[in-house]
C-alpha positions as CSV (number, residue, x, y, z in Angstrom):
1,M,118.3,96.2,125.4
2,K,116.3,97.0,122.3
3,T,114.5,100.2,123.2
4,E,111.0,99.0,122.6
5,V,107.4,100.1,123.1
6,S,105.1,97.3,123.4
7,L,102.2,97.6,121.0
8,G,100.1,94.5,120.7
9,Q,102.4,91.5,119.8
10,Y,105.1,93.7,118.3
11,G,107.9,95.8,119.8
12,V,109.0,99.1,118.3
13,L,112.6,100.1,117.9
14,L,112.5,103.9,118.0
15,G,115.8,105.2,116.7
16,L,118.9,103.8,118.4
17,P,121.4,105.0,119.6
18,C,119.1,106.7,122.3
19,L,120.2,109.5,124.5
20,L,121.1,107.1,127.3
21,L,123.4,105.2,124.9
22,A,125.0,108.2,123.6
23,S,125.5,109.9,127.0
24,L,127.4,106.9,128.4
25,L,129.3,105.7,125.3
26,F,130.1,108.6,123.0
27,T,131.7,111.9,123.0
28,T,133.2,114.4,120.6
29,S,136.5,116.3,120.6
30,H,136.6,119.8,122.0
31,A,137.5,121.0,118.6
32,A,135.1,119.9,115.8
33,A,136.8,117.6,113.3
34,S,136.7,118.8,109.7
35,E,138.4,115.7,108.3
36,P,137.8,112.0,108.6
37,Q,139.3,110.5,111.7
38,T,140.5,107.1,112.6
39,V,138.8,105.0,115.3
40,D,141.4,105.6,117.9
41,Q,141.4,109.4,117.3
42,L,137.6,109.4,117.8
43,I,137.9,107.3,121.0
44,N,140.6,109.6,122.3
45,A,138.2,112.5,121.6
46,R,135.7,110.6,123.7
47,L,138.1,110.1,126.5
48,S,139.0,113.8,126.6
49,Y,135.5,114.5,127.8
50,M,135.6,112.1,130.8
51,K,136.9,114.9,133.1
52,D,133.9,116.9,132.2
53,V,131.6,114.0,132.8
54,A,133.3,113.2,136.1
55,A,133.0,116.9,137.3
56,Y,129.2,116.8,136.5
57,K,128.8,113.6,138.4
58,W,130.8,115.0,141.3
59,L,128.8,118.1,141.6
60,Q,125.5,116.3,141.2
61,Q,126.6,113.5,143.5
62,I,125.9,110.9,140.9
63,P,127.8,107.6,141.3
64,I,130.3,106.7,138.6
65,E,129.1,103.2,138.3
66,D,125.6,102.0,137.5
67,L,125.7,98.4,136.5
68,A,122.0,98.2,135.6
69,R,122.3,101.1,133.3
70,E,125.5,99.9,131.7
71,K,123.8,96.6,130.9
72,T,120.9,98.4,129.2
73,V,123.4,100.6,127.3
74,I,125.5,97.7,126.0
75,Q,122.4,95.9,124.8
76,A,121.3,99.1,123.0
77,A,124.8,99.4,121.5
78,Q,124.6,95.9,120.2
79,Q,121.3,96.7,118.4
80,S,122.9,99.9,117.0
81,G,125.9,97.9,115.8
82,L,123.6,95.6,113.8
83,A,123.1,98.6,111.4
84,R,126.7,98.2,110.4
85,G,126.8,94.4,110.5
86,L,128.8,94.2,113.7
87,T,128.4,90.9,115.6
88,L,126.6,91.1,118.9
89,E,129.7,89.7,120.7
90,A,132.1,92.2,119.0
91,S,129.8,95.1,119.9
92,R,129.5,93.8,123.6
93,L,133.3,93.6,123.9
94,F,134.0,96.9,122.3
95,F,131.5,99.0,124.2
96,T,132.2,97.2,127.5
97,A,135.8,98.3,127.0
98,Q,134.8,101.9,126.3
99,I,132.7,101.9,129.5
100,D,135.5,100.5,131.5
101,A,138.0,103.1,130.2
102,A,135.5,105.9,130.9
103,K,135.0,104.8,134.4
104,E,138.7,104.4,135.1
105,I,139.3,108.0,134.0
106,Q,136.4,109.3,136.1
107,R,137.7,107.4,139.2
108,Y,141.1,109.0,138.6
109,W,139.6,112.5,138.7
110,F,137.5,111.7,141.7
111,T,140.7,110.7,143.5
112,Q,142.5,113.8,142.4
113,W,139.8,116.1,143.6
114,Q,139.6,114.3,146.9
115,Q,143.3,115.2,147.4
116,T,143.5,118.6,145.8
117,G,140.0,120.1,145.9
118,A,136.9,119.6,143.9
119,P,135.8,121.6,140.7
120,Q,133.3,124.3,141.3
121,T,131.5,124.1,137.9
122,A,131.0,121.6,135.1
123,P,129.4,121.7,131.7
124,D,125.8,120.5,131.7
125,L,125.7,116.9,130.6
126,V,122.2,117.2,129.0
127,T,122.4,120.5,127.2
128,E,126.1,121.0,126.4
129,V,127.7,117.6,126.2
130,R,125.2,115.2,125.1
131,P,124.5,116.6,121.6
132,K,128.2,116.3,120.9
133,L,128.1,112.8,122.3
134,I,125.4,111.8,119.9
135,E,127.2,113.2,116.9
136,L,130.4,111.4,117.7
137,G,128.6,108.2,118.6
138,N,127.4,107.9,115.0
139,Q,130.9,108.5,113.7
140,I,132.4,105.8,115.9
141,V,129.9,103.2,114.8
142,A,130.3,104.3,111.1
143,V,134.1,104.0,111.3
144,L,133.9,100.5,112.9
145,G,131.6,99.5,110.0
146,E,134.1,100.5,107.3
147,P,137.0,98.4,106.1
148,R,140.1,99.3,108.1
149,R,143.6,99.8,106.8
150,Q,144.9,101.0,110.2
151,I,146.9,98.4,112.1
152,D,148.4,100.4,115.0
153,F,146.2,102.1,117.5
154,N,147.2,104.6,120.1
155,I,144.5,105.1,122.9
156,E,145.6,107.5,125.6
157,A,144.1,109.9,128.1
158,E,145.0,111.3,131.5
159,G,143.9,108.8,134.1
160,L,143.8,105.9,131.8
161,T,146.2,103.0,132.6
162,R,148.1,101.4,129.7
163,E,146.5,98.0,130.6
164,T,143.0,99.3,130.0
165,A,144.1,101.1,126.9
166,L,145.5,97.9,125.5
167,K,142.3,96.1,126.2
168,L,140.4,98.7,124.3
169,E,142.8,98.6,121.4
170,Q,142.5,94.8,121.3
171,T,138.7,95.0,121.0
172,I,139.1,97.3,118.0
173,Q,141.4,94.8,116.3
174,S,139.0,91.9,117.0
175,V,135.8,93.7,115.7
176,A,133.9,91.1,113.6
177,F,131.1,91.3,111.1
178,Y,128.4,89.0,109.9
179,P,129.1,87.6,106.4
180,N,125.6,88.4,105.1
181,Q,122.2,89.6,106.2
182,L,120.8,86.2,106.6
183,D,123.5,85.1,108.9
184,Q,123.2,88.3,110.9
185,V,119.4,87.7,111.5
186,I,119.9,84.0,112.4
187,Q,122.9,84.6,114.7
188,S,121.7,87.7,116.4
189,K,118.2,86.2,116.6
190,T,116.8,89.6,115.7
191,L,114.7,90.5,112.6
192,R,114.4,94.3,112.2
193,V,111.4,95.2,110.0
194,G,111.1,98.7,108.7
195,T,107.5,99.9,108.3
196,T,105.6,103.1,108.2
197,L,102.6,102.1,110.3
198,D,100.3,104.4,108.3
199,Y,99.2,102.3,105.3
200,A,96.2,100.1,105.8
201,P,95.8,97.3,105.1
202,F,99.5,96.5,105.0
203,S,100.8,98.4,108.1
204,Y,98.8,100.4,110.5
205,T,97.8,100.8,114.2
206,T,94.4,100.4,115.8
207,E,94.1,101.5,119.4
208,G,97.9,101.2,120.0
209,E,98.0,97.7,118.4
210,L,100.2,97.2,115.3
211,R,98.3,95.4,112.6
212,G,98.4,94.7,108.9
213,I,99.0,92.2,106.2
214,D,102.8,92.9,106.1
215,L,103.0,92.7,109.8
216,D,101.4,89.4,110.0
217,L,103.8,88.1,107.4
218,A,106.7,89.7,109.3
219,A,105.7,87.8,112.4
220,D,105.7,84.6,110.4
221,L,109.1,85.3,108.9
222,A,110.6,86.0,112.3
223,K,109.1,82.8,113.7
224,V,110.6,80.8,110.9
225,L,114.0,82.3,111.4
226,G,113.8,81.8,115.2
227,A,114.3,85.5,115.6
228,E,112.7,88.3,117.7
229,L,110.6,90.7,115.7
230,V,111.7,94.3,116.2
231,I,109.7,97.0,114.3
232,F,111.6,100.0,113.2
233,K,109.2,102.9,112.4
234,T,110.3,104.5,109.1
235,S,108.5,107.0,106.8
236,W,107.9,107.2,103.1
237,P,110.3,110.2,102.7
238,T,113.0,108.4,104.7
239,L,112.4,104.8,103.6
240,M,115.4,104.4,101.3
241,A,117.8,106.3,103.5
242,D,116.9,104.2,106.5
243,L,117.5,101.0,104.5
244,H,120.9,102.2,103.2
245,Q,121.8,103.2,106.8
246,G,121.2,99.6,107.9
247,K,118.3,100.5,110.3
248,F,116.3,97.5,109.2
249,D,116.8,94.1,107.5
250,I,113.6,94.2,105.4
251,G,111.0,96.7,104.6
252,M,107.4,95.5,104.9
253,S,104.8,98.2,104.4
254,G,102.9,97.8,101.2
255,I,105.9,99.0,99.3
256,S,105.6,99.4,95.6
257,I,108.3,98.1,93.3
258,N,109.7,100.8,91.1
259,L,112.8,101.4,89.0
260,E,114.2,104.2,91.2
261,R,114.2,102.1,94.3
262,Q,115.5,99.2,92.4
263,K,118.6,101.2,91.5
264,T,120.0,100.9,95.1
265,A,118.0,98.0,96.6
266,F,116.5,94.6,96.0
267,F,112.8,93.6,96.1
268,S,111.4,90.2,97.0
269,L,108.9,88.5,94.8
270,P,105.8,90.5,94.6
271,H,103.0,89.5,96.9
272,H,100.3,91.9,95.5
273,S,99.5,93.4,92.1
274,G,97.3,96.5,91.5
275,G,97.6,100.2,90.5
276,K,96.7,103.8,91.3
277,T,93.0,104.9,91.2
278,P,91.1,107.9,92.5
279,I,88.9,108.0,95.6
280,S,86.4,110.8,96.3
281,R,83.2,111.5,98.1
282,C,80.5,109.3,96.6
283,E,78.5,112.3,95.5
284,D,81.4,113.5,93.4
285,V,82.2,110.2,91.5
286,Q,80.8,111.6,88.2
287,R,83.0,114.7,88.5
288,F,86.2,112.6,88.8
289,N,85.7,109.5,86.8
290,S,88.5,110.2,84.4
291,M,91.9,111.9,84.5
292,A,90.7,114.5,82.1
293,K,88.0,115.5,84.6
294,I,90.3,115.3,87.5
295,D,93.2,117.4,86.1
296,Q,91.2,120.7,85.9
297,P,91.7,124.1,87.6
298,G,89.8,124.1,90.9
299,T,90.1,120.4,91.6
300,R,91.7,119.9,95.0
301,L,93.9,116.9,95.0
302,V,95.5,115.7,98.3
303,V,98.5,113.4,98.5
304,N,100.8,111.9,101.1
305,P,104.5,112.8,100.8
306,G,107.5,110.7,99.8
307,G,106.1,107.6,98.1
308,T,104.7,106.5,94.8
309,N,101.4,108.4,95.3
310,E,103.2,111.7,95.3
311,Q,105.4,110.6,92.4
312,F,102.4,109.7,90.3
313,A,100.5,112.9,91.2
314,Q,103.6,115.1,90.5
315,S,104.1,113.6,87.1
316,S,100.5,113.3,86.0
317,I,98.7,116.4,87.4
318,S,99.5,119.7,85.7
319,R,96.4,121.9,86.2
320,A,94.6,120.7,89.4
321,N,95.6,122.0,92.8
322,L,97.9,119.5,94.4
323,R,98.4,119.6,98.2
324,V,100.8,117.5,100.2
325,Y,99.3,116.3,103.5
326,D,101.8,114.8,106.0
327,D,99.7,112.3,107.9
328,N,98.7,109.3,105.8
329,R,96.6,108.0,108.7
330,T,94.1,110.9,108.6
331,I,94.4,112.0,105.0
332,F,91.1,110.5,104.0
333,N,89.4,112.8,106.6
334,E,90.4,115.7,104.4
335,I,88.1,114.4,101.7
336,M,85.3,113.5,104.0
337,L,85.4,117.0,105.6
338,G,85.3,118.7,102.2
339,K,88.9,120.1,102.6
340,A,90.0,118.1,99.5
341,D,88.1,116.7,96.5
342,L,90.0,113.4,96.0
343,M,93.1,111.4,96.4
344,I,94.8,109.0,93.9
345,T,96.2,106.0,95.7
346,D,96.6,102.2,95.4
347,A,93.4,100.4,94.5
348,I,93.6,98.1,97.5
349,E,93.6,101.1,99.8
350,V,90.7,102.6,98.0
351,R,88.8,99.3,98.5
352,L,89.5,99.3,102.2
353,Q,88.8,103.0,102.8
354,S,85.5,103.0,100.9
355,A,84.5,99.9,103.0
356,L,85.5,101.7,106.2
357,H,83.8,105.1,105.2
358,P,80.5,104.7,103.3
359,E,80.7,108.3,102.2
360,L,83.8,107.5,100.1
361,C,83.8,105.8,96.8
362,A,86.1,104.7,94.1
363,A,85.8,107.4,91.3
364,M,86.8,105.0,88.6
365,P,85.6,101.6,89.9
366,G,87.4,98.6,88.4
367,Q,90.0,100.8,86.6
368,T,93.6,101.6,87.5
369,L,95.8,104.3,86.1
370,T,99.0,102.4,86.6
371,F,100.3,98.8,87.1
372,Q,102.1,98.3,90.3
373,Q,103.3,95.3,92.3
374,K,104.1,95.3,96.0
375,A,106.9,93.5,97.6
376,F,109.3,93.5,100.5
377,L,112.3,95.9,100.3
378,L,115.7,94.4,100.9
379,P,119.4,95.5,101.0
380,R,121.4,94.3,98.0
381,D,122.3,90.9,99.5
382,H,121.6,87.9,97.2
383,I,121.7,85.3,100.0
384,W,119.1,87.3,102.0
385,K,116.9,87.9,99.0
386,A,117.0,84.2,98.1
387,Y,115.9,83.2,101.5
388,V,113.0,85.7,101.6
389,D,111.9,84.7,98.2
390,T,111.8,81.1,99.1
391,W,109.9,81.8,102.3
392,L,107.4,84.0,100.5
393,G,106.9,81.5,97.7
394,Q,106.1,78.7,100.1
395,R,103.7,80.9,102.1
396,T,102.0,82.0,98.9
397,G,101.6,78.3,97.8
398,E,100.3,77.3,101.2
399,G,97.7,80.1,101.0
400,E,99.0,82.1,104.0
401,V,99.5,85.3,102.0
402,E,95.9,85.1,100.7
403,S,94.6,84.5,104.2
404,A,96.4,87.6,105.5
405,F,94.8,89.7,102.8
406,R,91.3,88.3,103.6
407,R,91.7,89.0,107.3
408,H,92.6,92.6,106.9
409,L,90.4,93.5,104.1
410,A,87.4,92.0,105.9
411,E,87.9,94.2,109.0
């Protein structure tokens, strides 16, 4: 199961692995590891907690097995594994083996307690155990995603039969990865799109529905690939980290091409060209129709964090008062309410916001302070980039990209 919230025609993937996934699949050792561990050491640490889990279930009268929940967890684990390029089948086998081992150990302790007496206390699964489970869960997936030199594995725990341990060891040996991002999307039938949902007209929400130029194009790309579209909500400050951690296949959110991002990622062909320009209350246009007038003591400039707007403001403003405002969806209200004088943002956003709010105007109409192109953000995979570029080139030539811009700028 991909943990999704239905918003319009799109699903939203909100940060796997979730608590449910972590609580069933992952644990940490009782002693915190200060050095890198092998996958079997991490799994053994996980198994060492199954007695505590069993005790909690015993005292709370919770059944050991819940097949419906296990199915949900395995599906979520498969989606989490995509961040490391694990094939869906390899993830299914590996996490199923972990669940089987955990249940076997818990059944062992239930049998022991029926014969010798039950425990009187147990660590709280939610407040004590689960935070550690989440931490180690990330470690297990990370280790699986790394090239392995280890050949021999030694899975062992009290209550675990050698037969079950061997099955788990075999699944580690057979873990497989997609050869490239394109094959992963096609074979998994899942296209994970990272977007901020706060940047009209490219990516935004209206009354709970996801909308935007880039989201329309994302839906088209998913359809062409025969894949389910899964939206991962990222943010401007975490955009690059989320990409590098494999949380999405492609970033589509009105993302500007810049050299800093290009150091560690690829961009598709550009689908929009523009630049930065100021927006203010219409009554103040003459006060702010040049950078010399803007960058004065007493001018209150507002900017959203983490993206090219903040980068431009930080490098270009030295005298005016610069305030970072966290919510890009409501930032223009700060100007309309008189809490800020202006914002410098992309010309296309100025065009849209001035159309939506008659009290706002472009302070330098027809002029831009920078040259910028917008494109789709990609991991450094030449095969995937070539496919996305080919698709985008065709859609541009067919007029689909221009149509998407017209739809959302006319709203």
